[in-house]
C-alpha positions as a Markdown table, in Angstrom:
| # | Residue | x | y | z |
|---|---|---|---|---|
| 1 | Met | 0.4 | -0.4 | 20.4 |
| 2 | Ala | -1.7 | -0.7 | 23.4 |
| 3 | Leu | -3.7 | 2.2 | 22.6 |
| 4 | Gly | -7.0 | 1.6 | 21.1 |
| 5 | Gly | -7.3 | 2.7 | 17.8 |
| 6 | Gly | -9.2 | 1.9 | 14.5 |
| 7 | Thr | -12.7 | 3.4 | 13.3 |
| 8 | Phe | -15.9 | 3.8 | 14.6 |
| 9 | Thr | -19.9 | 3.3 | 13.6 |
| 10 | Ala | -20.7 | 4.3 | 17.2 |
| 11 | Gln | -19.4 | 6.7 | 20.1 |
| 12 | Asn | -18.7 | 3.0 | 22.5 |
| 13 | Lys | -15.0 | 2.4 | 22.5 |
| 14 | Ile | -13.5 | 1.2 | 25.4 |
| 15 | Leu | -9.8 | 1.4 | 25.4 |
| 16 | Pro | -8.4 | 5.5 | 25.3 |
| 17 | Gly | -7.0 | 6.0 | 21.4 |
| 18 | Ser | -7.8 | 7.5 | 18.2 |
| 19 | Tyr | -10.6 | 6.0 | 15.9 |
| 20 | Ile | -10.7 | 8.0 | 13.0 |
| 21 | Asn | -13.2 | 7.2 | 9.7 |
| 22 | Val | -11.9 | 8.1 | 6.3 |
| 23 | Ile | -14.7 | 8.7 | 3.8 |
| 24 | Ser | -15.8 | 10.2 | 0.8 |
| 25 | Thr | -17.6 | 13.7 | 0.4 |
| 26 | Ala | -20.1 | 13.7 | -1.9 |
| 27 | Arg | -19.8 | 15.7 | -5.2 |
| 28 | Ala | -21.3 | 15.9 | -8.7 |
| 29 | Gly | -20.5 | 13.6 | -11.4 |
| 30 | Ser | 1.6 | 19.8 | 13.6 |
| 31 | Ser | 4.5 | 18.1 | 11.9 |
| 32 | Leu | 4.6 | 14.8 | 9.2 |
| 33 | Ser | 6.3 | 11.6 | 10.3 |
| 34 | Glu | 8.3 | 10.8 | 7.4 |
| 35 | Arg | 7.7 | 8.1 | 4.9 |
| 36 | Gly | 10.1 | 5.3 | 3.2 |
| 37 | Thr | 10.2 | 2.3 | 5.2 |
| 38 | Val | 9.2 | -1.1 | 4.1 |
| 39 | Ala | 8.5 | -4.4 | 6.0 |
| 40 | Leu | 9.9 | -7.4 | 3.9 |
| 41 | Ala | 9.6 | -11.0 | 4.9 |
| 42 | Leu | 11.9 | -13.2 | 2.5 |
| 43 | Ser | 14.1 | -16.6 | 2.7 |
| 44 | Leu | 17.4 | -16.1 | 2.7 |
| 45 | Pro | 20.4 | -18.7 | 3.2 |
| 46 | Tyr | 22.0 | -16.8 | 5.9 |
| 47 | Ser | 20.9 | -13.9 | 8.2 |
| 48 | Pro | 20.4 | -13.3 | 12.3 |
| 49 | Ala | 17.2 | -14.4 | 13.2 |
| 50 | Gly | 14.4 | -11.5 | 14.2 |
| 51 | Val | 13.5 | -8.4 | 12.5 |
| 52 | Leu | 17.0 | -6.7 | 11.1 |
| 53 | Glu | 16.7 | -2.7 | 10.1 |
| 54 | Val | 18.5 | -2.6 | 6.8 |
| 55 | Thr | 19.6 | 0.9 | 5.0 |
| 56 | Thr | 21.2 | 1.1 | 1.7 |
| 57 | Ala | 24.3 | 1.9 | 3.8 |
| 58 | Val | 23.9 | -1.0 | 6.1 |
| 59 | Leu | 23.4 | -3.4 | 3.1 |
| 60 | Glu | 26.3 | -1.8 | 1.0 |
| 61 | Lys | 29.0 | -1.7 | 4.5 |
| 62 | Asn | 27.8 | -5.1 | 6.3 |
| 63 | Ser | 26.0 | -7.3 | 3.4 |
| 64 | Leu | 29.0 | -10.0 | 4.4 |
| 65 | Glu | 28.4 | -10.0 | 8.1 |
| 66 | Leu | 24.7 | -10.0 | 8.0 |
| 67 | Phe | 23.9 | -12.1 | 5.1 |
| 68 | Gly | 27.3 | -14.3 | 4.1 |
| 69 | Cys | 27.5 | -12.6 | 1.0 |
| 70 | Gly | 28.3 | -9.5 | -1.1 |
| 71 | Tyr | 26.3 | -6.9 | -1.9 |
| 72 | Thr | 26.2 | -7.5 | -5.6 |
| 73 | Ser | 25.1 | -10.6 | -4.9 |
| 74 | Asp | 21.7 | -12.2 | -6.6 |
| 75 | Thr | 20.4 | -13.3 | -2.8 |
| 76 | Leu | 20.3 | -9.4 | -1.9 |
| 77 | Lys | 18.8 | -8.2 | -5.0 |
| 78 | Pro | 15.4 | -8.3 | -3.5 |
| 79 | Leu | 16.6 | -5.6 | -0.7 |
| 80 | Arg | 18.5 | -3.3 | -3.4 |
| 81 | Glu | 14.9 | -3.3 | -5.3 |
| 82 | Val | 13.1 | -2.3 | -2.5 |
| 83 | Leu | 16.4 | 0.3 | -1.4 |
| 84 | Leu | 15.9 | 2.2 | -4.8 |
| 85 | Asn | 13.5 | 4.1 | -3.4 |
| 86 | Ala | 12.6 | 3.1 | 0.5 |
| 87 | Gln | 14.5 | 4.8 | 3.1 |
| 88 | Lys | 14.6 | 1.7 | 5.2 |
| 89 | Val | 13.3 | -2.1 | 5.1 |
| 90 | Tyr | 12.4 | -4.3 | 8.0 |
| 91 | Val | 13.7 | -7.4 | 7.0 |
| 92 | Tyr | 12.5 | -10.9 | 8.5 |
| 93 | Asn | 14.2 | -14.2 | 7.1 |
| 94 | Thr | 11.1 | -16.9 | 6.9 |
| 95 | Ser | 13.8 | -19.7 | 5.8 |
| 96 | Asp | 13.8 | -22.0 | 8.5 |
| 97 | Ala | 17.4 | -22.5 | 9.1 |
| 98 | Ser | 18.3 | -24.2 | 12.6 |
| 99 | Thr | 21.9 | -25.8 | 11.6 |
| 100 | Lys | 24.8 | -23.7 | 11.8 |
| 101 | Ala | 27.9 | -24.5 | 9.3 |
| 102 | Gln | 31.0 | -25.0 | 11.5 |
| 103 | Asn | 34.8 | -26.6 | 11.1 |
| 104 | Thr | 37.6 | -27.8 | 13.6 |
| 105 | Tyr | 37.9 | -24.0 | 14.7 |
| 106 | Ala | 34.6 | -22.2 | 14.8 |
| 107 | Thr | 31.1 | -22.4 | 14.1 |
| 108 | Ala | 29.3 | -19.9 | 11.6 |
| 109 | Lys | 27.5 | -17.0 | 14.0 |
| 110 | Tyr | 24.4 | -17.8 | 12.2 |
| 111 | Ala | 22.5 | -21.0 | 10.9 |
| 112 | Gly | 21.7 | -21.7 | 7.4 |
| 113 | Glu | 23.6 | -23.0 | 4.0 |
| 114 | Gly | 25.4 | -19.0 | 4.1 |
| 115 | Gly | 27.5 | -20.0 | 6.5 |
| 116 | Asn | 29.0 | -22.8 | 4.2 |
| 117 | Ser | 30.8 | -19.9 | 2.3 |
| 118 | Ile | 32.6 | -19.3 | 5.0 |
| 119 | Ser | 36.4 | -20.6 | 5.8 |
| 120 | Val | 39.5 | -20.3 | 8.8 |
| 121 | Arg | 43.0 | -20.2 | 7.1 |
| 122 | Ile | 45.3 | -20.3 | 9.6 |
| 123 | Ala | 49.3 | -19.3 | 8.5 |
| 124 | Ser | 53.1 | -18.2 | 9.4 |
| 125 | Asp | 52.9 | -14.8 | 11.0 |
| 126 | Val | 55.8 | -13.2 | 8.1 |
| 127 | Asp | 56.1 | -10.1 | 10.8 |
| 128 | Asn | 56.3 | -12.8 | 13.4 |
| 129 | Thr | 57.4 | -16.0 | 13.0 |
| 130 | Asn | 56.3 | -17.2 | 16.5 |
| 131 | Asn | 52.8 | -16.4 | 15.8 |
| 132 | Tyr | 50.1 | -17.3 | 13.1 |
| 133 | Val | 48.0 | -15.1 | 11.3 |
| 134 | Val | 44.2 | -16.8 | 11.7 |
| 135 | Ser | 41.9 | -15.4 | 9.1 |
| 136 | Thr | 37.9 | -15.8 | 8.4 |
| 137 | Leu | 37.3 | -15.4 | 5.0 |
| 138 | Ile | 33.6 | -15.5 | 3.1 |
| 139 | Gly | 34.7 | -17.1 | -0.1 |
| 140 | Asn | 37.6 | -15.5 | -1.0 |
| 141 | Ile | 37.0 | -12.4 | 0.6 |
| 142 | Ile | 39.0 | -11.8 | 4.3 |
| 143 | Val | 36.7 | -10.1 | 6.4 |
| 144 | Asp | 38.9 | -10.8 | 9.9 |
| 145 | Glu | 42.6 | -11.3 | 11.0 |
| 146 | Gln | 44.5 | -11.7 | 14.1 |
| 147 | Ser | 47.8 | -12.5 | 14.9 |
| 148 | Val | 48.3 | -15.2 | 17.6 |
| 149 | Ala | 51.0 | -17.2 | 19.1 |
| 150 | Lys | 51.7 | -20.5 | 17.8 |
| 151 | Thr | 51.3 | -21.8 | 21.0 |
| 152 | Gly | 48.0 | -20.9 | 22.0 |
| 153 | Thr | 45.0 | -22.4 | 21.0 |
| 154 | Thr | 41.6 | -21.3 | 19.7 |
| 155 | Ser | 40.6 | -19.7 | 23.4 |
| 156 | Ala | 43.2 | -16.6 | 22.1 |
| 157 | Leu | 41.4 | -15.6 | 19.8 |
| 158 | Ala | 39.3 | -12.7 | 19.7 |
| 159 | Ala | 35.5 | -13.0 | 18.7 |
| 160 | Asn | 34.5 | -11.2 | 15.4 |
| 161 | Ala | 31.1 | -10.8 | 13.6 |
| 162 | Tyr | 31.5 | -14.1 | 11.5 |
| 163 | Val | 32.3 | -17.1 | 13.7 |
| 164 | Asp | 32.1 | -18.2 | 16.8 |
| 165 | Trp | 35.4 | -19.6 | 18.0 |
| 166 | Lys | 35.4 | -22.7 | 19.7 |
| 167 | Ala | 37.6 | -22.9 | 22.9 |
| 168 | Gly | 40.7 | -24.5 | 23.0 |
| 169 | Val | 41.3 | -25.9 | 19.8 |
| 170 | Ala | 45.3 | -26.4 | 19.2 |
| 171 | Leu | 46.0 | -24.0 | 15.9 |
| 172 | Ala | 48.2 | -25.9 | 12.7 |
| 173 | Glu | 48.7 | -24.6 | 9.6 |
| 174 | Thr | 46.1 | -25.0 | 6.7 |
| 175 | Ala | 45.4 | -22.9 | 3.5 |
| 176 | Gly | 41.7 | -23.2 | 4.5 |
| 177 | Thr | 39.2 | -24.9 | 6.2 |
| 178 | Ala | 35.4 | -24.4 | 5.3 |
| 179 | Met | 32.6 | -24.9 | 7.1 |
| 180 | Thr | 30.3 | -27.8 | 6.5 |
| 181 | Gly | 26.8 | -28.4 | 7.4 |
| 182 | Gly | 24.6 | -25.2 | 7.0 |
| 183 | Glu | 21.2 | -26.1 | 6.3 |
| 184 | Thr | 18.5 | -23.5 | 4.8 |
| 185 | Glu | 15.5 | -25.2 | 4.8 |
| 186 | Lys | 12.1 | -23.6 | 3.7 |
| 187 | Ser | 8.9 | -25.3 | 5.1 |
| 188 | Ser | 5.8 | -25.9 | 3.0 |
| 189 | Gly | 3.5 | -24.3 | 5.7 |
| 190 | Thr | 3.0 | -21.1 | 6.7 |
| 191 | Ala | 4.3 | -20.3 | 10.4 |
| 192 | Ser | 7.4 | -18.5 | 9.5 |
| 193 | Glu | 5.5 | -15.9 | 7.7 |
| 194 | Gln | 2.8 | -15.4 | 10.2 |
| 195 | Asn | 5.7 | -15.2 | 12.7 |
| 196 | Ala | 7.2 | -12.6 | 10.6 |
| 197 | Leu | 4.0 | -10.6 | 10.5 |
| 198 | Asn | 3.9 | -11.1 | 14.5 |
| 199 | Ala | 7.0 | -9.6 | 14.6 |
| 200 | Phe | 6.7 | -6.5 | 12.1 |
| 201 | Glu | 3.7 | -5.4 | 14.8 |
| 202 | Ala | 6.0 | -3.8 | 17.0 |
| 203 | Tyr | 7.3 | -2.0 | 14.2 |
| 204 | Thr | 6.6 | 1.3 | 11.8 |
| 205 | Phe | 6.3 | 1.0 | 8.6 |
| 206 | Asn | 4.2 | 2.4 | 5.5 |
| 207 | Val | 4.5 | -1.0 | 3.3 |
| 208 | Ile | 4.8 | -4.7 | 3.5 |
| 209 | Ala | 5.4 | -7.6 | 1.3 |
| 210 | Ile | 6.1 | -11.6 | 1.6 |
| 211 | Ala | 8.0 | -12.6 | -0.8 |
| 212 | Asp | 6.2 | -16.0 | -2.3 |
| 213 | Ser | 4.2 | -16.9 | -5.1 |
| 214 | Asn | 2.1 | -18.6 | -2.6 |
| 215 | Ser | -1.9 | -17.3 | -3.0 |
| 216 | Thr | -1.8 | -18.5 | 0.7 |
| 217 | Val | 0.7 | -16.7 | 1.9 |
| 218 | His | -0.9 | -12.8 | 0.1 |
| 219 | Gly | -4.1 | -13.9 | 1.2 |
| 220 | Met | -2.2 | -13.4 | 4.7 |
| 221 | Val | -0.8 | -10.4 | 3.9 |
| 222 | Lys | -4.6 | -9.4 | 2.9 |
| 223 | Ser | -5.9 | -10.1 | 6.3 |
| 224 | Tyr | -2.6 | -8.7 | 8.1 |
| 225 | Val | -3.4 | -5.2 | 6.8 |
| 226 | Ser | -7.4 | -5.4 | 6.9 |
| 227 | Arg | -6.7 | -5.7 | 10.6 |
| 228 | Leu | -4.0 | -3.3 | 11.1 |
| 229 | Arg | -5.9 | -0.7 | 8.9 |
| 230 | Asn | -9.6 | -1.3 | 10.3 |
| 231 | Glu | -9.2 | -2.7 | 14.2 |
| 232 | Arg | -5.7 | -1.2 | 15.1 |
| 233 | Gly | -6.2 | 2.3 | 13.4 |
| 234 | Ile | -2.3 | 1.6 | 12.1 |
| 235 | Lys | -3.0 | 2.6 | 8.2 |
| 236 | Ile | -0.7 | 0.6 | 6.0 |
| 237 | Gln | -0.6 | -0.7 | 2.7 |
| 238 | Gly | 0.1 | -4.6 | 1.3 |
| 239 | Val | 1.9 | -5.3 | -1.7 |
| 240 | Val | 1.0 | -8.6 | -2.8 |
| 241 | Tyr | 1.2 | -10.8 | -6.4 |
| 242 | Asn | -1.3 | -11.5 | -8.8 |
| 243 | Thr | -3.6 | -12.1 | -5.7 |
| 244 | Asp | -7.5 | -10.8 | -6.3 |
| 245 | Ala | -8.6 | -8.1 | -3.5 |
| 246 | Asp | -10.9 | -5.3 | -3.5 |
| 247 | Asp | -9.1 | -3.2 | -0.9 |
| 248 | Glu | -7.7 | 0.5 | -1.0 |
| 249 | Gly | -5.3 | -1.4 | 1.3 |
| 250 | Ile | -3.9 | -4.1 | -1.2 |
| 251 | Ile | -1.8 | -3.0 | -4.0 |
| 252 | Asn | -2.0 | -6.6 | -6.7 |
| 253 | Val | 0.8 | -6.0 | -8.7 |
| 254 | Val | 0.5 | -8.5 | -11.5 |
| 255 | Thr | 3.3 | -8.2 | -13.5 |
| 256 | Ala | 5.7 | -10.7 | -13.5 |
| 257 | Ala | 9.5 | -10.6 | -13.9 |
| 258 | Ser | 11.3 | -13.2 | -16.0 |
| 259 | Glu | 13.3 | -14.2 | -12.9 |
| 260 | Arg | 10.5 | -15.1 | -10.8 |
| 261 | Asp | 7.0 | -14.1 | -11.4 |
| 262 | Tyr | 6.5 | -12.1 | -7.9 |
| 263 | Ala | 9.8 | -10.2 | -8.5 |
| 264 | Met | 8.2 | -6.9 | -9.2 |
| 265 | Ile | 6.3 | -6.6 | -6.0 |
| 266 | Phe | 10.2 | -5.4 | -4.7 |
| 267 | Trp | 10.4 | -2.7 | -6.4 |
| 268 | Thr | 6.9 | -1.7 | -6.1 |
| 269 | Ala | 6.8 | -1.8 | -2.5 |
| 270 | Gly | 9.7 | 0.4 | -1.8 |
| 271 | Ala | 8.5 | 3.0 | -4.5 |
| 272 | Ser | 5.2 | 2.9 | -3.0 |
| 273 | Ala | 6.6 | 3.5 | 0.5 |
| 274 | Gly | 9.2 | 6.1 | -0.5 |
| 275 | Cys | 6.7 | 8.1 | -2.8 |
| 276 | Ala | 6.2 | 11.7 | -1.7 |
| 277 | Leu | 2.6 | 12.5 | -0.8 |
| 278 | Asn | 2.7 | 15.0 | -3.4 |
| 279 | Arg | 3.6 | 12.7 | -6.1 |
| 280 | Ser | 2.3 | 9.4 | -7.9 |
| 281 | Leu | 4.2 | 6.5 | -9.1 |
| 282 | Thr | 1.9 | 6.9 | -12.5 |
| 283 | Asn | 4.1 | 6.9 | -15.5 |
| 284 | Arg | 7.1 | 6.4 | -13.2 |
| 285 | Val | 10.1 | 4.4 | -15.1 |
| 286 | Tyr | 10.9 | 0.8 | -13.3 |
| 287 | Asp | 14.8 | 1.3 | -12.9 |
| 288 | Gly | 15.0 | -2.2 | -10.9 |
| 289 | Glu | 17.7 | -5.2 | -11.8 |
| 290 | Tyr | 14.6 | -7.5 | -12.6 |
| 291 | Thr | 13.2 | -8.1 | -16.3 |
| 292 | Pro | 9.6 | -7.3 | -16.4 |
| 293 | Val | 7.1 | -9.2 | -18.6 |
| 294 | Val | 5.2 | -6.1 | -20.4 |
| 295 | Asn | 3.5 | -7.8 | -23.5 |
| 296 | Glu | -0.5 | -6.7 | -22.8 |
| 297 | Thr | -2.2 | -5.1 | -25.5 |
| 298 | Gln | -4.1 | -1.5 | -24.7 |
| 299 | Ala | -7.3 | -3.6 | -24.3 |
| 300 | Glu | -5.8 | -5.8 | -21.5 |
| 301 | Leu | -4.3 | -2.6 | -19.9 |
| 302 | Glu | -7.6 | -1.2 | -19.5 |
| 303 | Gly | -9.2 | -4.4 | -18.1 |
| 304 | Tyr | -6.2 | -3.9 | -15.3 |
| 305 | Ile | -7.1 | -0.4 | -14.6 |
| 306 | Gln | -10.5 | -1.3 | -14.5 |
| 307 | Ser | -9.9 | -4.5 | -12.3 |
| 308 | Gly | -7.7 | -2.9 | -10.1 |
| 309 | Lys | -4.7 | -4.4 | -11.0 |
| 310 | Phe | -1.0 | -2.5 | -10.5 |
| 311 | Ala | 0.7 | -2.8 | -13.8 |
| 312 | Phe | 3.9 | -2.1 | -15.6 |
| 313 | His | 3.8 | -1.6 | -19.2 |
| 314 | Lys | 6.5 | -1.0 | -22.7 |
| 315 | Val | 6.9 | 3.2 | -23.4 |
| 316 | Gly | 9.6 | 3.3 | -26.0 |
| 317 | Asp | 12.4 | 1.6 | -24.7 |
| 318 | Asp | 11.4 | 2.3 | -21.1 |
| 319 | Val | 9.4 | 0.2 | -18.5 |
| 320 | Arg | 7.0 | 2.1 | -16.6 |
| 321 | Val | 4.1 | 2.3 | -14.0 |
| 322 | Leu | 0.5 | 1.9 | -15.7 |
| 323 | Met | -1.0 | 3.6 | -13.1 |
| 324 | Asp | -0.5 | 4.4 | -9.4 |
| 325 | Ile | -3.8 | 2.3 | -8.5 |
| 326 | Asn | -4.9 | -0.2 | -5.6 |
| 327 | Ser | -7.2 | -3.2 | -5.7 |
| 328 | Leu | -10.5 | -0.9 | -4.7 |
| 329 | Lys | -13.2 | -1.8 | -7.4 |
| 330 | Thr | -16.3 | -1.6 | -5.6 |
| 331 | Thr | -17.4 | 2.0 | -4.5 |
| 332 | Thr | -19.6 | 3.7 | -2.1 |
| 333 | Asp | -20.7 | 7.0 | -1.0 |
| 334 | Glu | -18.2 | 6.8 | 1.5 |
| 335 | Lys | -15.3 | 5.3 | -0.6 |
| 336 | Gly | -15.8 | 7.1 | -4.0 |
| 337 | Asp | -13.0 | 6.5 | -7.1 |
| 338 | Ile | -10.8 | 8.7 | -5.7 |
| 339 | Phe | -9.6 | 6.0 | -2.9 |
| 340 | Lys | -8.4 | 3.7 | -5.9 |
| 341 | Glu | -5.8 | 6.1 | -6.5 |
| 342 | Asn | -2.6 | 5.6 | -4.3 |
| 343 | Gln | -1.7 | 9.0 | -4.0 |
| 344 | Thr | -5.1 | 9.3 | -2.0 |
| 345 | Ile | -4.4 | 6.6 | 0.3 |
| 346 | Arg | -0.9 | 7.7 | 1.4 |
| 347 | Val | -1.8 | 11.6 | 2.1 |
| 348 | Val | -5.4 | 10.2 | 3.8 |
| 349 | Asp | -3.5 | 7.6 | 5.9 |
| 350 | Gln | -0.5 | 10.1 | 6.9 |
| 351 | Ile | -3.6 | 12.6 | 8.0 |
| 352 | Ala | -4.9 | 9.5 | 10.0 |
| 353 | Asn | -1.4 | 7.9 | 11.2 |
| 354 | Asp | -0.1 | 11.7 | 12.2 |
| 355 | Ile | -2.9 | 12.9 | 14.5 |
| 356 | Ala | -3.6 | 9.5 | 16.0 |
| 357 | Val | 0.5 | 10.1 | 17.0 |
| 358 | Ile | -0.6 | 13.2 | 18.1 |
| 359 | Phe | -3.7 | 12.7 | 19.9 |
| 360 | Asn | -2.4 | 9.4 | 21.8 |
| 361 | Thr | 1.2 | 11.2 | 23.0 |
| 362 | Lys | 0.0 | 15.1 | 23.4 |
| 363 | Tyr | -3.3 | 15.1 | 24.5 |
| 364 | Ile | -4.8 | 11.9 | 26.1 |
| 365 | Gly | -4.7 | 11.9 | 29.9 |
| 366 | Ala | -2.8 | 15.3 | 29.9 |
| 367 | Val | -5.4 | 17.8 | 28.4 |
| 368 | Gln | -8.6 | 18.9 | 29.1 |
| 369 | Asn | -11.8 | 17.9 | 26.9 |
| 370 | Asn | -13.0 | 22.1 | 27.4 |
| 371 | Ala | -13.1 | 24.9 | 25.1 |
| 372 | Thr | -9.6 | 25.9 | 25.1 |
| 373 | Gly | -8.3 | 21.7 | 25.0 |
| 374 | Arg | -10.0 | 21.4 | 21.7 |
| 375 | Ala | -9.0 | 24.9 | 20.5 |
| 376 | Leu | -5.5 | 23.3 | 21.2 |
| 377 | Phe | -6.0 | 20.1 | 19.3 |
| 378 | Lys | -7.9 | 21.9 | 16.2 |
| 379 | Ala | -4.4 | 24.3 | 15.9 |
| 380 | Asp | -2.6 | 21.1 | 15.6 |
| 381 | Ile | -4.6 | 19.2 | 13.4 |
| 382 | Val | -4.4 | 23.1 | 10.9 |
| 383 | Ser | -0.8 | 23.3 | 11.3 |
| 384 | His | -0.4 | 19.7 | 10.4 |
| 385 | His | -2.8 | 20.1 | 7.4 |
| 386 | Asn | -1.3 | 23.3 | 6.3 |
| 387 | Gln | 2.3 | 21.9 | 6.1 |
| 388 | Leu | 0.6 | 19.6 | 3.9 |
| 389 | Gln | -1.1 | 21.9 | 1.6 |
| 390 | Asp | 2.0 | 23.9 | 1.6 |
| 391 | Met | 4.0 | 21.1 | -0.5 |
| 392 | Asn | 0.8 | 20.4 | -2.6 |
| 393 | Ala | -0.6 | 17.5 | -1.4 |
| 394 | Ile | -3.9 | 19.1 | -0.7 |
| 395 | Glu | -5.7 | 22.2 | -1.4 |
| 396 | Gly | -8.4 | 24.8 | -0.8 |
| 397 | Phe | -7.7 | 23.7 | 3.5 |
| 398 | Thr | -8.5 | 26.6 | 5.7 |
| 399 | Ala | -8.8 | 26.7 | 9.6 |
| 400 | Asp | -12.6 | 26.3 | 8.9 |
| 401 | Ser | -12.2 | 22.9 | 7.5 |
| 402 | Val | -12.0 | 21.6 | 10.8 |
| 403 | Thr | -14.2 | 21.4 | 13.8 |
| 404 | Ile | -13.9 | 19.9 | 17.1 |
| 405 | Glu | -16.6 | 19.1 | 19.4 |
| 406 | Pro | -17.3 | 17.3 | 22.7 |
| 407 | Gly | -18.4 | 13.5 | 22.3 |
| 408 | Asp | -21.0 | 11.6 | 23.9 |
| 409 | Glu | -18.9 | 10.8 | 26.8 |
| 410 | Arg | -17.4 | 13.0 | 29.2 |
| 411 | Gly | -13.5 | 12.4 | 27.9 |
| 412 | Ala | -14.3 | 11.8 | 23.9 |
| 413 | Val | -13.8 | 14.7 | 21.4 |
| 414 | Ile | -15.2 | 14.4 | 17.6 |
| 415 | Val | -13.6 | 15.3 | 14.8 |
| 416 | Asn | -14.6 | 16.1 | 11.3 |
| 417 | Asp | -11.7 | 17.3 | 8.9 |
| 418 | Ala | -12.7 | 18.1 | 5.1 |
| 419 | Val | -9.6 | 17.7 | 3.1 |
| 420 | Thr | -8.8 | 17.6 | -0.9 |
| 421 | Val | -6.1 | 16.1 | -2.1 |
| 422 | Val | -4.5 | 17.1 | -5.1 |
| 423 | Gly | -3.9 | 14.5 | -8.0 |
| 424 | Thr | -1.2 | 14.6 | -10.6 |
| 425 | Met | -2.1 | 15.0 | -14.2 |
| 426 | Thr | -2.8 | 11.7 | -15.7 |
| 427 | Lys | -4.9 | 12.6 | -19.2 |
| 428 | Leu | -4.5 | 15.0 | -21.4 |
| 429 | Tyr | -8.0 | 15.9 | -23.2 |
| 430 | Met | -7.0 | 18.5 | -26.5 |
| 431 | Thr | -8.3 | 20.4 | -29.5 |
| 432 | Val | -6.7 | 22.1 | -31.6 |
| 433 | Tyr | -8.1 | 24.7 | -34.4 |
| 434 | Val | -6.4 | 25.1 | -37.5 |
| 435 | Ser | -7.8 | 27.8 | -40.0 |
C-alpha cells in the first residue's frame, strides 16, 4: 500500500507507482485477478474484533464459534445475502460491545450480548463415575465436551473456541449455568464505521458496503471510495442505500426491503463483486431472503435509470434487477454514457488494478526503461487484454491498441491503451413485416 497510485493530470508524481486515467474515446452519436470479494461493516451481537474473512464454507461450519448463532439465524442473513454471489466477505463488527458474558466457570470468548446464549453443564460421566462431563452449549447445541476428574477444578479443562475457563473454580453438577452480562451497544456516532473503513484499507476487495440507513454513514462510503479510486488508484465500488451520488464508483440502491429499508444493499454488493467481467446484472433474478418493496410505475422506473439509481422491479413472479447501473449522471468528453454501466466499470477497474499490480510487482526498480523494457511491459499488457478478449469482455483489441513511450522523467513510461467493452443485450427494436 506504500506505492503511489491514482490518476494524473501532469507527469509530476513523487512516489513510484501506477497512475492510470480511464476516459471515454470520442465516438459518433498477464493474468486476470479474481473477483468476488466484498468488504462489509455491520453491527453483530457477537464476533471476534477486527476484520474477519468469511466464506460460505466458513459460515456454514463455524457460525456458532464466530458469531454465537446458527447458520440459518436471522442475525446472519446479511452475510448469507452477500455470499449468494460473492466468493468471500471481509466482515467488520461495528457494535461497540465491550462486556463479555460470564458465569461461575467461564467467560465468553468475545464481547457482546450473543455470549448470553452460552451455558455450562456439568454432569456425572456415565462411562467413568469418578469424572464429570463438562459441556459448553450455545442454546441447546453442545459445542464442546470434555471429561475431567470430579476432584479437579476448571484449571483442568482444555481451552475451547467458545469460552475462556476461569482458573481454580471447583466443579459441581449443574443442569446448565447460563452466562449473563454480555452487552452489545451501538453508539449514535460514526467512530466504529470509520474504524471499519480504516481497517479495510489493508485488504483487497471489489465492493464495499456498510449496513446502516444513516445517510452520514453512506456519505462516508462515498468519500472513502472516491479517495481510494482517485488518490490511491485502488479501483473499488461502494454500495449505498438511497443516497444521492454522481459517481461511477457508487451504486445507489433505492429499492427497500420490508424487513429493513437498506437490506437490498447486501445482495447487490455480493452480486456486483461476483459478477463476471463478461456479464451484467441487468435483469438478474433476485434470489435472496428479503422481501423487496417493488411497486413503482414504468415512469418511476424510467426516472430511476435516468437519475443513476439501482433498482429492482417485478417481472411476472420474479423480482429482477432493473438495470446494472451506477450513480453517474454527469457525463463529459472523458466520461461518456458508457461509464454509467457497471459492466464497463468492472472491466476498466479490472484493467487498472491488474496492470498496476503487474507494474508495481514486476517492473518498478527491476526493468530498464529502454526499448526492450517497454516492449516487455507492452507484451504483458497485450497478454492480459487478450484474456479479456477471449472471454468476450472486450472486443476489437490488437497489439497496436497499446503504445508505450518514455515519459518526461527518466524512470517514467506513458501507456496509451484503447479498449472497447462488450455490452450485453438490453434493448430489442424489432419490426415484423407481414404480407
